[in-house]
N, C-alpha and C positions, 0 to 999 in steps of 0.2 A: 692497485685500487687507494685510492684518497677513501681514511674515513674519519669517524668524526664522533662519537661522544653524547645520545640523549639519554633527558633522565623520563621515567615511566617510573608505574603506580605500581607496585607489585602484582596486583591481579591483571594490569592489565600484562605482563611479563611472562604469566602463570594465562593466560585465552592466549598470548602468542605461542606458551610452551603446546599447550591443547593443539594446536592449527597446522605445527609442522608434518607435512608429509611422510617422512620420517625421519627418526631420531635428532642426526647430524644436520639436520635441514639448520641454516643458516639464521639469524631474526629477519637480516636482508631481505631471503629470499619470502619470507612467510609477509613479511613487510610490502613485497613491490607486487606479490600474487594479489594482495589485496586487493594493492591501489590500481592495478589494472582490471580485477574483476569489479569495480568499483565506477571504470570510466565506458560510458554509454558508448559504443560507435555508431549506434544508429541514434541519431537524434529523430524527433514524435514527427512526423507527417506535419501539415498546414492544418488538413483533413483532419486528424485527429484533436488538436490544439483548438482545435473553434468546436467541436463535440463535447471536449473537455468543457474549454466556454461556457455552453450550453447546458450540460450539464450542472453544471454547479448555477447558472442563472437560475434555473428550475429548482432546484432546492433549494435559494439564495428566495422563491414564492412558496417555498413550498408546496412544491407538487416532484410528489416523489410515492412512494411507495415502502410503506412498513417492509418489512426481516418477515413481521410476522406474517403479511399479505403474499410475497414473493412465496414461501412456504405452502403455505394456502394452494394459490394457482399452480406451484407445479406438484398439488394433491401433495406435499410433502406433514402436512398438518390443519390441523379442523381451522377455517375462516375464522380470524378474530372476531367477538361482538362487538369492534370498535372499526372493526373493518367498513368499508365503503369509498375510501376517500381513493376521489375523484383524478384522472394523470391532468384531465383537461384546469382542473377548476381547480386541486390542492384543498378541497372542502366536501366532509364526507358527506355520506348522502341522507345523514342523518340532519347537516346542516341546511341542505338543499328544500327540506320539507318545510 
């Protein structure tokens, strides 16, 4: 096997050390495992990409629910006093009065 030297910060080396699955695992094996894990073998479908684009468009237009509103809808929190953002208009009920 051909090898080469690389420079890494001591903190990076310490992180790699902690990621070893067993004490004598080589850093090469650790790095290879991390690289493999970071590659997505299943690219996003056209349908998923379109849904993401639509969601980003709605967000930019101010059409979204706040974290508090979602919790209230799920019955996990009280509805906030300034709640009422309309999914269609992006304006609160108070603004439309």
